[in-house]
C-alpha positions as a printed NumPy array, in Angstrom:
array([[-67.365, -24.395,  -9.114],
       [-69.197, -22.413,  -7.859],
       [-68.807, -20.129, -11.023],
       [-68.31 , -16.769,  -8.993],
       [-64.961, -18.515,  -7.379],
       [-63.231, -18.057, -11.135],
       [-64.071, -14.224, -10.907],
       [-62.918, -14.116,  -7.322],
       [-59.647, -15.508,  -8.182],
       [-58.923, -14.328, -11.895],
       [-55.329, -13.31 , -11.269],
       [-54.537, -16.833,  -9.905],
       [-56.281, -18.783, -12.501],
       [-55.129, -16.645, -15.378],
       [-51.5  , -17.572, -14.163],
       [-52.387, -21.158, -14.231],
       [-53.599, -21.228, -17.738],
       [-50.349, -19.529, -18.721],
       [-48.562, -22.359, -16.444],
       [-50.38 , -25.085, -18.057],
       [-52.143, -26.081, -21.363],
       [-55.709, -25.677, -19.843],
       [-58.577, -23.419, -19.851],
       [-60.216, -22.901, -16.342],
       [-63.917, -22.082, -16.6  ],
       [-66.312, -20.917, -14.011],
       [-69.073, -23.298, -13.94 ],
       [-72.151, -24.284, -11.554],
       [-72.376, -27.413, -10.137],
       [-73.859, -30.053, -12.255],
       [-72.723, -28.157, -15.466],
       [-69.879, -30.719, -16.858],
       [-70.169, -30.466, -20.427],
       [-66.727, -30.631, -22.144],
       [-64.999, -30.687, -18.911],
       [-61.823, -32.703, -17.952],
       [-61.687, -32.072, -14.532],
       [-63.738, -30.217, -11.809],
       [-62.43 , -28.183,  -8.866],
       [-64.878, -27.131,  -5.877],
       [-63.846, -24.302,  -4.022],
       [-65.258, -23.095,  -0.596],
       [-68.11 , -25.718,  -0.003],
       [-67.67 , -28.102,   2.688],
       [-71.24 , -29.963,   2.249],
       [-69.687, -31.104,  -1.427],
       [-67.23 , -33.102,   0.268],
       [-70.052, -35.345,   1.839],
       [-71.616, -36.335,  -1.226],
       [-70.657, -37.557,  -4.919],
       [-70.693, -34.605,  -7.266],
       [-72.62 , -35.098, -10.481],
       [-70.309, -36.398, -13.444],
       [-68.192, -38.714, -10.984],
       [-66.351, -40.006, -13.915],
       [-64.146, -36.703, -13.932],
       [-60.996, -36.063, -11.818],
       [-62.151, -33.922,  -8.987],
       [-60.447, -31.519,  -6.319],
       [-62.573, -30.206,  -3.41 ],
       [-60.896, -27.519,  -1.711],
       [-62.334, -26.275,   1.382],
       [-61.429, -23.637,   3.681],
       [-59.696, -20.453,   2.16 ],
       [-56.124, -20.295,   2.999],
       [-54.84 , -17.207,   5.371],
       [-51.821, -16.839,   7.697],
       [-52.934, -16.457,  11.468],
       [-51.499, -13.718,  13.424],
       [-48.937, -14.624,  15.631],
       [-47.199, -18.116,  16.145],
       [-44.742, -20.259,  13.813],
       [-45.495, -21.881,  10.793],
       [-47.059, -25.45 ,  11.612],
       [-45.242, -28.524,  10.37 ],
       [-46.931, -30.425,   7.639],
       [-45.778, -34.167,   6.866],
       [-46.133, -35.123,   3.01 ],
       [-46.855, -39.147,   3.215],
       [-45.071, -42.048,   1.366],
       [-48.108, -42.576,  -0.598],
       [-47.496, -42.895,  -4.215],
       [-50.235, -40.369,  -5.021],
       [-47.263, -37.859,  -3.468],
       [-44.791, -36.568,  -5.852],
       [-41.36 , -38.552,  -5.592],
       [-39.798, -35.527,  -4.296],
       [-42.249, -34.601,  -1.603],
       [-42.71 , -37.911,  -0.003],
       [-42.082, -38.197,   3.389],
       [-40.779, -34.777,   3.416],
       [-41.735, -32.257,   6.46 ],
       [-42.273, -28.806,   5.472],
       [-43.674, -25.9  ,   7.026],
       [-46.807, -23.772,   6.282],
       [-48.185, -20.74 ,   7.762],
       [-51.941, -21.524,   7.067],
       [-51.773, -25.127,   8.098],
       [-52.429, -24.048,  11.522],
       [-56.274, -22.931,  10.799],
       [-56.771, -26.297,   8.694],
       [-59.347, -28.476,   9.895],
       [-58.783, -32.291,  10.122],
       [-60.521, -34.211,   7.247],
       [-62.282, -37.489,   7.852],
       [-60.664, -40.468,   6.299],
       [-63.328, -42.73 ,   4.597],
       [-63.335, -46.173,   3.898],
       [-60.555, -46.451,   1.421],
       [-59.246, -43.093,   1.687],
       [-55.626, -42.386,   1.487],
       [-53.676, -39.624,   3.429],
       [-51.331, -37.63 ,   1.321],
       [-50.445, -34.942,   4.071],
       [-51.24 , -34.324,   7.415],
       [-50.722, -31.606,  10.002],
       [-50.048, -32.338,  14.087],
       [-50.934, -36.196,  12.914],
       [-54.56 , -34.906,  11.509],
       [-55.183, -35.456,   7.593],
       [-55.309, -31.963,   5.383],
       [-55.038, -33.699,   2.136],
       [-56.892, -36.975,   1.212],
       [-57.458, -38.829,  -1.881],
       [-60.518, -41.299,  -2.046],
       [-60.311, -44.579,  -3.928],
       [-64.07 , -45.163,  -4.036],
       [-64.738, -43.136,  -7.064],
       [-64.306, -43.842, -10.95 ],
       [-61.424, -41.036, -11.116],
       [-59.092, -39.579,  -8.528],
       [-60.989, -37.462,  -6.06 ],
       [-58.773, -35.216,  -3.831],
       [-60.108, -33.596,  -0.678],
       [-57.933, -30.633,   0.511],
       [-58.12 , -28.711,   3.996],
       [-57.166, -25.401,   2.144],
       [-58.483, -23.572,  -0.9  ],
       [-55.757, -21.046,  -2.438],
       [-56.721, -17.402,  -2.717],
       [-56.364, -14.738,  -5.07 ],
       [-52.78 , -13.791,  -6.226],
       [-52.001, -10.192,  -5.173],
       [-50.996,  -7.611,  -7.287],
       [-47.609,  -8.265,  -8.322],
       [-47.163, -11.654,  -6.836],
       [-45.71 , -14.543,  -8.786],
       [-47.574, -17.853,  -8.694],
       [-44.028, -19.534,  -7.754],
       [-44.365, -17.608,  -4.266],
       [-47.281, -19.685,  -3.302],
       [-45.14 , -22.836,  -3.799],
       [-42.372, -21.734,  -1.372],
       [-41.177, -22.01 ,   2.155],
       [-43.897, -21.17 ,   4.672],
       [-46.748, -21.461,   1.886],
       [-47.49 , -24.2  ,  -0.068],
       [-50.396, -26.617,   0.843],
       [-53.191, -24.263,  -0.619],
       [-51.796, -24.679,  -4.136],
       [-50.295, -28.012,  -3.902],
       [-53.245, -30.105,  -4.681],
       [-54.476, -27.812,  -7.559],
       [-50.96 , -28.123,  -9.327],
       [-51.179, -31.795,  -8.736],
       [-54.205, -32.11 , -10.561],
       [-53.312, -29.886, -13.602],
       [-50.213, -31.972, -13.742],
       [-52.166, -35.199, -14.063],
       [-54.867, -34.15 , -16.64 ],
       [-52.213, -32.689, -18.829],
       [-49.656, -35.182, -18.832],
       [-50.16 , -36.095, -22.307],
       [-50.089, -32.415, -23.58 ],
       [-46.937, -31.125, -21.621],
       [-43.39 , -30.758, -22.394],
       [-40.928, -33.118, -21.037],
       [-39.076, -31.031, -18.475],
       [-35.257, -31.158, -18.564],
       [-33.593, -33.735, -15.895],
       [-33.069, -32.711, -12.244],
       [-29.74 , -31.126, -12.146],
       [-27.65 , -29.495,  -9.139],
       [-24.456, -27.82 ,  -8.397],
       [-22.354, -26.007,  -5.553],
       [-21.368, -22.556,  -6.631],
       [-18.386, -20.646,  -4.597],
       [-17.989, -17.23 ,  -5.561],
       [-14.638, -15.395,  -5.885],
       [-11.686, -18.377,  -6.169],
       [ -9.189, -17.952,  -8.683],
       [ -6.557, -20.456,  -9.661],
       [ -3.387, -18.181,  -8.689],
       [ -2.351, -21.012,  -6.296],
       [ -3.966, -24.514,  -5.344],
       [ -6.414, -23.299,  -2.723],
       [ -8.453, -20.004,  -2.368],
       [ -8.868, -19.149,   1.378],
       [-10.555, -22.046,   3.047],
       [-11.075, -23.899,   0.015],
       [ -8.288, -26.446,  -1.042],
       [ -9.183, -27.681,  -4.558],
       [ -7.842, -30.915,  -4.573],
       [ -9.228, -31.948,  -1.014],
       [-12.639, -30.555,  -2.317],
       [-12.42 , -32.848,  -5.414],
       [-11.669, -35.737,  -3.266],
       [-14.61 , -34.739,  -0.987],
       [-17.027, -34.191,  -3.848],
       [-16.306, -37.493,  -5.413],
       [-16.935, -39.025,  -2.02 ],
       [-20.106, -37.648,  -1.234],
       [-21.463, -37.339,  -4.84 ],
       [-21.424, -33.667,  -6.015],
       [-20.004, -30.786,  -8.271],
       [-18.248, -27.572,  -7.1  ],
       [-18.281, -24.654,  -9.592],
       [-15.921, -21.493,  -8.722],
       [-17.269, -18.308,  -9.8  ],
       [-13.727, -16.661, -10.919],
       [-13.452, -12.795, -11.338],
       [-12.287, -12.406, -14.927],
       [ -9.462,  -9.594, -13.524],
       [ -8.043, -12.621, -11.845],
       [ -7.595, -14.656, -15.039],
       [ -3.826, -13.225, -15.911],
       [ -2.21 , -15.779, -13.497],
       [ -2.793, -19.423, -13.271],
       [ -0.882, -22.066, -11.237],
       [ -0.041, -25.323, -13.608],
       [ -0.991, -27.602, -10.859],
       [ -4.528, -26.136, -10.165],
       [ -5.016, -25.869, -13.828],
       [ -4.37 , -29.508, -14.191],
       [ -6.301, -30.434, -11.408],
       [ -9.578, -28.71 , -12.837],
       [ -8.566, -30.303, -16.195],
       [ -8.58 , -33.877, -14.853],
       [-11.355, -33.538, -12.602],
       [-13.852, -31.534, -14.584],
       [-16.596, -34.057, -13.647],
       [-16.36 , -32.398,  -9.924],
       [-14.681, -28.892, -10.327],
       [-15.609, -26.306, -12.847],
       [-15.106, -22.514, -13.404],
       [-17.575, -19.903, -14.361],
       [-17.244, -15.998, -14.929],
       [-17.918, -13.679, -11.873],
       [-18.446, -10.378, -13.179],
       [-15.278,  -8.542, -14.509],
       [-13.798,  -6.549, -11.924],
       [-15.877,  -7.538,  -9.336],
       [-17.   ,  -3.928,  -8.303],
       [-20.223,  -3.326,  -6.261],
       [-21.911,  -1.624,  -8.756],
       [-20.297,  -3.187, -12.128],
       [-23.55 ,  -3.95 , -13.44 ],
       [-25.902,  -1.833, -11.723],
       [-28.46 ,   0.519, -12.896],
       [-26.201,   3.966, -13.032],
       [-23.791,   2.689, -16.042],
       [-24.789,   2.861, -19.506],
       [-25.762,  -0.077, -21.78 ],
       [-22.324,   0.817, -23.478],
       [-20.289,   0.833, -20.549],
       [-21.792,  -2.66 , -19.688],
       [-20.866,  -3.776, -23.123],
       [-17.484,  -2.636, -22.814],
       [-17.021,  -4.427, -19.277],
       [-18.633,  -7.725, -20.472],
       [-16.429,  -7.888, -23.751],
       [-13.568,  -7.322, -21.814],
       [-14.388,  -9.945, -19.676],
       [-14.781, -12.57 , -22.476],
       [-11.618, -11.786, -23.95 ],
       [ -9.809, -12.103, -20.248],
       [-11.614, -15.46 , -20.04 ],
       [-10.426, -16.382, -23.687],
       [ -6.742, -15.854, -22.832],
       [ -7.092, -17.686, -19.58 ],
       [ -8.368, -20.547, -21.589],
       [ -5.373, -20.561, -23.579],
       [ -2.882, -20.383, -21.089],
       [ -4.295, -23.079, -18.611],
       [ -6.363, -25.121, -20.942],
       [ -9.464, -25.031, -18.2  ],
       [-12.727, -24.258, -19.925],
       [-14.711, -21.567, -18.064],
       [-18.691, -21.624, -18.662],
       [-20.39 , -18.413, -20.388],
       [-22.75 , -18.012, -17.761],
       [-22.395, -14.926, -15.86 ],
       [-22.642, -14.985, -12.155],
       [-23.367, -11.393, -11.117],
       [-21.281,  -9.668,  -8.219],
       [-23.031,  -8.863,  -5.285],
       [-26.198,  -9.894,  -6.694],
       [-26.603,  -6.815,  -8.707],
       [-27.305,  -6.786, -12.3  ],
       [-29.634,  -4.119, -14.143],
       [-32.105,  -4.559, -17.111],
       [-29.257,  -2.615, -19.435],
       [-26.49 ,  -5.148, -18.201],
       [-28.673,  -8.31 , -19.082],
       [-29.534,  -6.904, -22.668],
       [-25.524,  -6.611, -22.977],
       [-25.391, -10.252, -21.977],
       [-27.848, -11.214, -24.603],
       [-26.143,  -9.449, -27.335],
       [-22.662, -10.837, -26.473],
       [-23.508, -14.593, -26.608],
       [-23.77 , -15.43 , -22.839],
       [-25.708, -18.46 , -22.162],
       [-27.375, -17.237, -19.184],
       [-27.313, -15.076, -15.937],
       [-27.058, -16.669, -12.503],
       [-28.528, -14.548,  -9.664],
       [-31.07 , -14.977,  -6.719],
       [-33.915, -13.079,  -8.172],
       [-35.846, -14.009, -11.516],
       [-36.11 ,  -9.987, -12.17 ],
       [-32.445,  -8.706, -10.781],
       [-33.552,  -5.13 , -10.834],
       [-36.559,  -5.311,  -8.841],
       [-37.126,  -6.054,  -5.249],
       [-35.143,  -8.218,  -3.062],
       [-36.239, -10.799,  -0.43 ],
       [-38.21 , -10.97 ,   1.865],
       [-40.219,  -8.623,  -0.354],
       [-42.095, -10.159,  -3.172],
       [-39.879, -10.91 ,  -6.313],
       [-42.511,  -8.554,  -8.603],
       [-42.527,  -4.968,  -7.04 ],
       [-43.79 ,  -3.608, -10.141],
       [-46.558,  -5.543, -11.679],
       [-46.742,  -3.782, -14.971],
       [-43.067,  -4.856, -15.585],
       [-43.117,  -8.632, -14.574],
       [-45.118, -11.797, -14.992],
       [-46.743, -13.915, -12.534],
       [-45.016, -17.002, -14.123],
       [-41.517, -15.488, -12.945],
       [-39.153, -18.464, -11.672],
       [-41.95 , -21.037, -12.573],
       [-39.66 , -22.538, -15.555],
       [-36.472, -23.789, -15.294],
       [-35.473, -20.279, -16.174],
       [-36.946, -16.996, -16.667],
       [-36.172, -15.132, -19.685],
       [-35.852, -11.228, -19.327],
       [-34.108,  -8.601, -21.316],
       [-35.639,  -9.785, -24.492],
       [-34.364, -13.242, -24.322],
       [-31.585, -13.836, -21.42 ],
       [-32.094, -16.719, -19.343],
       [-31.977, -16.439, -15.743],
       [-30.831, -19.167, -13.339],
       [-31.747, -19.151,  -9.6  ],
       [-29.297, -19.553,  -7.162],
       [-29.916, -19.73 ,  -3.418],
       [-27.663, -19.582,  -0.493],
       [-25.958, -22.778,   1.044],
       [-27.713, -21.815,   4.192],
       [-30.944, -21.939,   2.459],
       [-34.091, -23.937,   4.317],
       [-34.663, -27.607,   3.184],
       [-38.1  , -26.399,   2.413],
       [-36.629, -24.079,  -0.245],
       [-34.575, -26.786,  -1.622],
       [-37.421, -29.368,  -1.748],
       [-39.719, -27.173,  -3.326],
       [-37.227, -25.798,  -5.933],
       [-36.76 , -29.607,  -6.903],
       [-40.401, -30.214,  -7.206],
       [-40.855, -27.318,  -9.554],
       [-38.076, -28.502, -11.74 ],
       [-35.585, -25.757, -11.112],
       [-32.08 , -26.395, -11.44 ],
       [-30.352, -26.438,  -8.023],
       [-27.844, -24.089,  -7.608],
       [-26.547, -23.352,  -3.927],
       [-23.944, -20.878,  -3.773],
       [-21.589, -19.526,  -0.63 ],
       [-18.035, -18.033,  -0.203],
       [-15.097, -19.826,   1.121],
       [-15.668, -18.512,   4.596],
       [-18.919, -21.07 ,   4.738],
       [-16.263, -23.762,   4.583],
       [-14.014, -22.713,   7.378],
       [-15.06 , -25.662,   9.415],
       [-14.634, -28.066,   6.725],
       [-16.863, -29.539,   3.986],
       [-19.471, -31.024,   5.973],
       [-22.154, -28.074,   5.129],
       [-21.547, -29.399,   1.344],
       [-22.037, -33.124,   2.306],
       [-25.062, -32.21 ,   4.206],
       [-26.787, -30.474,   1.381],
       [-25.587, -32.795,  -1.117],
       [-26.965, -35.503,   1.023],
       [-30.603, -33.801,   1.061],
       [-30.458, -33.391,  -3.057],
       [-29.387, -36.63 ,  -3.723],
       [-32.36 , -37.872,  -1.62 ],
       [-34.729, -36.241,  -3.581],
       [-34.388, -38.693,  -6.36 ],
       [-32.003, -39.094,  -9.388],
       [-30.129, -35.664,  -9.985],
       [-27.088, -35.065, -12.219],
       [-24.343, -33.03 , -10.828],
       [-22.684, -30.886, -13.165],
       [-21.273, -27.363, -14.108],
       [-23.199, -24.302, -14.576],
       [-22.489, -24.41 , -18.132],
       [-23.63 , -28.1  , -18.49 ],
       [-26.86 , -27.019, -16.447],
       [-27.423, -24.133, -18.844],
       [-26.959, -26.23 , -21.979],
       [-28.922, -28.782, -20.804],
       [-32.316, -26.431, -19.73 ],
       [-34.424, -27.449, -22.662],
       [-38.291, -28.769, -22.6  ],
       [-38.903, -31.089, -25.24 ],
       [-42.205, -32.73 , -26.894],
       [-42.172, -35.39 , -29.761],
       [-45.135, -35.326, -32.174],
       [-44.649, -38.047, -34.899],
       [-41.548, -37.016, -36.622],
       [-41.656, -33.335, -35.369],
       [-39.266, -32.46 , -32.275],
       [-40.796, -29.433, -30.422],
       [-38.617, -27.63 , -27.635],
       [-38.565, -24.818, -25.507],
       [-35.142, -23.706, -24.787],
       [-34.192, -22.055, -21.491],
       [-30.661, -21.27 , -22.426],
       [-29.125, -19.27 , -25.334],
       [-27.21 , -22.512, -25.99 ],
       [-28.5  , -25.841, -25.813],
       [-26.956, -29.413, -26.372],
       [-29.206, -32.153, -27.868],
       [-29.132, -35.622, -28.641],
       [-31.728, -36.44 , -31.353],
       [-33.451, -39.852, -31.191],
       [-34.15 , -41.913, -34.343],
       [-37.569, -41.34 , -35.932],
       [-37.37 , -37.521, -35.598],
       [-36.79 , -35.525, -38.958],
       [-37.945, -32.24 , -38.043],
       [-37.303, -29.437, -35.225],
       [-39.084, -26.488, -34.062],
       [-37.978, -23.864, -31.514],
       [-40.896, -22.262, -29.627],
       [-39.682, -19.736, -27.156],
       [-40.907, -19.658, -23.615],
       [-42.416, -16.464, -22.473],
       [-39.947, -13.471, -22.495],
       [-39.817, -10.512, -20.449],
       [-39.063,  -7.255, -21.853],
       [-38.258,  -5.843, -25.562],
       [-35.403,  -7.497, -27.609],
       [-34.292,  -8.014, -31.051],
       [-35.45 , -11.105, -33.105],
       [-33.187, -14.178, -32.619],
       [-32.167, -16.567, -35.388],
       [-32.081, -20.197, -34.586],
       [-28.615, -21.756, -35.483],
       [-28.463, -25.782, -35.576],
       [-25.28 , -27.626, -36.006],
       [-25.432, -31.108, -36.094],
       [-22.71 , -34.036, -36.838],
       [-22.131, -34.458, -40.415],
       [-24.741, -31.734, -41.677],
       [-24.102, -28.217, -42.529],
       [-25.09 , -25.523, -40.241],
       [-28.715, -24.632, -40.485],
       [-30.363, -21.391, -39.757],
       [-34.189, -20.465, -39.317],
       [-36.592, -17.985, -37.447],
       [-37.976, -19.243, -34.249],
       [-40.955, -20.892, -35.088],
       [-39.837, -22.237, -38.55 ],
       [-39.066, -26.215, -38.785],
       [-35.587, -27.162, -39.521],
       [-34.399, -30.962, -40.661],
       [-32.644, -33.035, -38.491],
       [-31.173, -36.215, -38.244],
       [-30.493, -38.69 , -35.045],
       [-27.084, -37.906, -33.422],
       [-25.549, -34.822, -31.092],
       [-26.596, -31.397, -32.277],
       [-25.876, -27.89 , -30.613],
       [-28.668, -25.21 , -31.064],
       [-27.919, -21.334, -30.286],
       [-30.105, -18.208, -30.491],
       [-28.171, -15.678, -32.234],
       [-29.484, -12.225, -31.785],
       [-29.778, -10.135, -35.02 ],
       [-27.986,  -7.315, -33.682],
       [-25.188,  -9.805, -31.855],
       [-22.007,  -7.952, -30.976],
       [-18.611,  -9.036, -31.294],
       [-16.667,  -8.695, -28.153],
       [-13.52 ,  -8.239, -30.161],
       [-14.521,  -5.186, -31.773],
       [-15.686,  -3.402, -28.717],
       [-13.228,  -0.865, -26.706],
       [-12.102,  -1.82 , -22.995],
       [-13.153,   0.57 , -20.175],
       [-10.74 ,   3.184, -19.619],
       [ -7.972,   1.885, -17.14 ],
       [ -8.397,   2.716, -13.441],
       [ -6.348,   1.885, -10.3  ],
       [ -9.263,   1.533,  -7.754],
       [-10.555,  -1.855,  -9.409],
       [ -6.925,  -3.266,  -8.985],
       [ -6.318,  -2.152,  -5.85 ],
       [ -9.693,  -3.669,  -4.543],
       [ -9.249,  -6.815,  -6.081],
       [ -6.148,  -7.016,  -4.575],
       [ -7.413,  -6.443,  -1.203],
       [-10.063,  -8.674,  -1.366],
       [ -8.124, -11.639,  -2.36 ],
       [ -5.281, -10.925,   0.017],
       [ -8.145, -10.56 ,   2.918],
       [ -9.542, -14.009,   1.537],
       [ -6.306, -15.723,   2.042],
       [ -4.845, -14.115,   5.112],
       [ -8.486, -15.112,   6.757],
       [ -8.034, -18.604,   6.242],
       [ -4.39 , -18.387,   7.215],
       [ -5.267, -16.949,  10.381],
       [ -8.302, -19.498,  10.668],
       [ -6.099, -22.449,  10.322],
       [ -3.544, -21.026,  12.77 ],
       [ -5.854, -20.339,  15.549],
       [ -8.312, -23.184,  14.823],
       [ -7.84 , -25.034,  18.16 ],
       [ -8.737, -21.795,  19.962],
       [-12.327, -21.646,  19.543],
       [-14.49 , -18.504,  20.369],
       [-16.533, -18.88 ,  23.441],
       [-20.145, -19.588,  22.302],
       [-19.394, -20.35 ,  18.9  ],
       [-21.267, -23.216,  17.016],
       [-19.299, -24.738,  14.042],
       [-21.596, -24.78 ,  10.805],
       [-21.375, -28.54 ,  10.686],
       [-22.766, -28.685,  14.157],
       [-25.674, -26.949,  13.245],
       [-27.023, -29.56 ,  10.311],
       [-27.458, -33.189,  10.52 ],
       [-24.191, -34.945,  12.295],
       [-21.834, -36.303,   9.75 ],
       [-18.64 , -38.082,   9.348],
       [-15.832, -35.66 ,   9.618],
       [-14.949, -34.113,   6.241],
       [-11.903, -33.729,   4.348],
       [ -8.926, -32.323,   6.455],
       [ -8.535, -28.558,   5.651],
       [ -4.856, -27.995,   6.794]])
């Protein structure tokens, strides 16, 4: 209300209708028939009186948000009030529009949920029959090609947050239960040629991870899988709770999965990577997750389609549509080719059904990490061995931040993918929305049927068959949307493409000397850099600031030499 605001923000409200099981209608004040909640936009007068139909949950959002020219974003303090989501309580986040927010008057019994410079900017009233929130800022219309997720990110969250909280409250009995909070550190490039790689000494890393409560995955280049050091393999087998491996390209070339190569070339490279990793697992006995971490953050749509056909569980990269823009530009630069719900769910399904897990740098702002956790995103923080040249304090600092957001399960990237599923119980029916190509389920008592409902999928692709394997029950197959009989116990569910490819039947790419030379040079550089750095560590460069000093002070990290 008023009705004109629905049309003025059509893209925003259409996106929210896709994100939540609601219909958002434009109404005039007083027209409350059949409503579950009311949102007043832009009218300051309504904050001073009780709206008609006071028994409905209500949000009053006053001044349209905008980012004033000049000056840094303002600090917004979320309070410890129980009305604030657990992951946001007591957090200080930054917002560019908060500097123009007018302070709100706290009436009798009012509770402050957020404040800027000590003045309330989000309140909840306790004087009404249903929760009534007043927010200083109202969200503006989405730009063409802008994702809803970009309105809940670093520097811009305050205007949309109260509206999302209202929609969560009124749809709680209809919504799917999200997957649990999960996290993983990801280090690009290490292999098991030796018990260390660059500045990463695996045994010391495992001990540090145990003490500080985190899991670290190594993104290993399949070309490096030919050699495995017995002690390194034994450590990864014994400490699989703290260390794991995942695939990192095939040869680690810059444009390995770029847009210039054909889909057949991508299929050949990916099939070769699978075969190399299978041989490595036979030799070393160390499992490697079938999640692809794209080298250099490059992945074309054709490469993503090939990953789906070759049974990769997910792709891990920094953008929901990897072939579109890179930050700081909008994720969606071609609105006709994308969805406003990009990165809103635990994964974005692209190229006909390949899930994309977002990852962010270890240096990402706390705001980015906190808001990602609020949206239920698996927290995958990545870096390289040189990021740990001053020790493991950076990992300890980030682990402390993540562990302070509430219960979180640290695990491998493969485990994150396999648990990436939303569920809903309806009588004896279990409805699931998988955000991975392979899901592990623990079926509780009282459920007899299972139905798979795919989340929104971007891009054309072939049909998928649901394949269900449960203990003591023959394998079952059905089309997406059909119901399958289930029994209590552990189950594995896979989405199998109708045109799936067998990696054993795909010829490898033609041999070239350059990928071999380039990878040898890259590994040699990483090892020599660490060797040189350890030797001259006691001779710091004037003016250099260690990473550990830039974060919250912690106890000394595990020794690196």
